[in-house]
TIMARPA-886421 format. One record per residue: x, y, z of N, C-alpha, C in turn. Coordinates in steps of 0.05 Angstrom, whole numbers, padded with zeros to 5 digits, always signed. Example, Ala and Ser with C-alpha at 12.3 -4.5 7.8 and 13.67 -1.06 7.14 Angstrom:
<lumros>
+00264-00114+00156+00246-00090+00156+00264-00066+00156
+00257-00045+00142+00273-00021+00143+00258+00001+00157
</lumros>
This chain:
<lumros>
-00273-00079-00347-00278-00108-00344-00309-00111-00345
-00318-00128-00363-00347-00131-00365-00359-00144-00340
-00380-00132-00329-00393-00142-00305-00408-00167-00310
-00417-00172-00334-00433-00195-00340-00416-00220-00347
-00390-00217-00347-00371-00239-00353-00368-00255-00327
-00377-00280-00327-00376-00297-00304-00353-00317-00306
-00351-00331-00328-00331-00351-00332-00316-00346-00357
-00290-00350-00357-00273-00346-00380-00250-00328-00373
-00242-00311-00391-00220-00293-00387-00230-00266-00376
-00212-00252-00362-00218-00225-00353-00203-00206-00372
-00219-00194-00390-00207-00176-00410-00215-00147-00403
-00195-00129-00406-00199-00101-00400-00213-00087-00423
-00235-00074-00418-00250-00060-00439-00241-00031-00442
-00235-00018-00419-00229+00010-00420-00209+00017-00398
-00191+00035-00403-00172+00045-00383-00173+00075-00384
-00178+00088-00361-00179+00117-00359-00151+00128-00362
-00147+00147-00381-00121+00160-00384-00111+00172-00358
-00086+00167-00351-00074+00178-00327-00080+00162-00302
-00097+00141-00304-00104+00125-00280-00081+00108-00272
-00083+00096-00247-00062+00077-00239-00058+00054-00259
-00080+00045-00270-00079+00023-00290-00063+00032-00314
-00069+00055-00324-00056+00066-00348-00026+00070-00342
-00019+00080-00319+00009+00084-00312+00024+00058-00309
+00009+00037-00302+00022+00010-00299+00025-00003-00326
+00014+00008-00347+00017-00004-00374-00006-00021-00383
-00028-00021-00368-00051-00037-00375-00067-00022-00396
-00075-00036-00417-00088-00024-00440-00114-00039-00447
-00133-00025-00460-00157-00039-00469-00149-00063-00487
-00163-00085-00483-00157-00109-00498-00138-00128-00483
-00125-00118-00462-00108-00136-00446-00125-00156-00431
-00113-00179-00426-00126-00201-00411-00109-00207-00386
-00121-00209-00363-00107-00217-00339-00106-00247-00338
-00082-00258-00338-00079-00287-00337-00075-00298-00309
-00061-00284-00292-00056-00293-00265-00049-00270-00247
-00053-00275-00221-00045-00256-00200-00028-00272-00180
-00004-00264-00176+00015-00278-00159+00016-00308-00166
+00016-00314-00192+00018-00341-00203-00007-00358-00198
-00029-00346-00190-00054-00360-00187-00072-00352-00211
-00083-00372-00225-00098-00365-00250-00123-00348-00244
-00127-00330-00263-00152-00313-00262-00170-00325-00284
-00190-00340-00276-00209-00352-00294-00235-00337-00298
-00240-00318-00280-00265-00303-00281-00262-00278-00263
-00281-00261-00265-00280-00236-00250-00281-00240-00220
-00293-00262-00211-00294-00269-00183-00266-00275-00172
-00250-00289-00188-00222-00295-00181-00207-00268-00177
-00210-00250-00196-00196-00225-00194-00204-00209-00169
-00230-00207-00164-00239-00193-00140-00228-00205-00115
-00229-00232-00113-00219-00246-00090-00189-00240-00085
-00173-00242-00106-00144-00237-00103-00139-00208-00095
-00154-00189-00106-00151-00161-00098-00158-00158-00069
-00180-00169-00060-00188-00165-00032-00168-00178-00013
-00157-00200-00020-00137-00214-00003-00110-00200-00002
-00106-00181-00020-00080-00168-00022-00081-00138-00019
-00101-00127-00007-00103-00098-00003-00078-00088+00011
-00066-00068+00001-00042-00056+00013-00017-00070+00007
-00018-00092-00009+00005-00108-00014+00013-00106-00044
+00038-00113-00049+00048-00114-00077+00039-00140-00089
+00029-00139-00113+00022-00164-00128+00034-00163-00156
+00036-00186-00168+00045-00188-00195+00022-00199-00212
+00015-00183-00232-00006-00192-00251+00007-00199-00277
+00001-00224-00286+00011-00232-00313-00010-00223-00333
-00003-00205-00351-00021-00193-00370-00014-00203-00398
-00034-00210-00413-00030-00216-00442-00041-00192-00457
-00023-00178-00471-00031-00155-00486-00046-00163-00512
-00059-00144-00524-00075-00150-00549-00057-00159-00572
-00031-00154-00570-00013-00164-00591-00001-00191-00584
-00013-00204-00564-00006-00231-00555+00020-00233-00539
+00034-00210-00534+00057-00211-00516+00047-00212-00488
+00064-00223-00470+00056-00223-00441+00076-00207-00425
+00067-00197-00403+00083-00180-00386+00074-00183-00357
+00094-00185-00339+00088-00184-00310+00086-00155-00302
+00064-00147-00291+00060-00119-00281+00058-00120-00251
+00076-00106-00238+00076-00106-00209+00062-00081-00199
+00042-00084-00182+00027-00062-00171+00022-00066-00141
+00016-00044-00127+00007-00046-00100-00023-00040-00100
-00038-00059-00089-00067-00057-00088-00075-00038-00065
-00087-00016-00072-00096+00003-00052-00126+00000-00048
-00135+00006-00024-00163+00005-00017-00177+00028-00031
-00195+00023-00050-00207+00044-00066-00224+00063-00049
-00233+00055-00025-00248+00073-00008-00231+00096+00001
-00205+00091+00004-00187+00113+00012-00184+00134-00009
-00190+00127-00034-00187+00146-00056-00210+00166-00057
-00232+00159-00045-00255+00177-00046-00253+00199-00025
-00258+00224-00033-00255+00246-00015-00282+00253-00002
</lumros>
């Protein structure tokens, strides 16, 4: 996700192979349209929705690069717990 993107769509630039995002089916070029039916208009929206839902299941509406859409259900984990 580009850090300099303030307003507009949230588009995925890169996905690490084998990562939780990759396992969920998120691919480079995908755009996040909504989280739990709330629109994602910028990176701030996405960060806010993630922070409000740590440890909870959320539904992300993703538009793939081929223009198909898909609901992806994930549990948002606190990334600090991943660090050893």
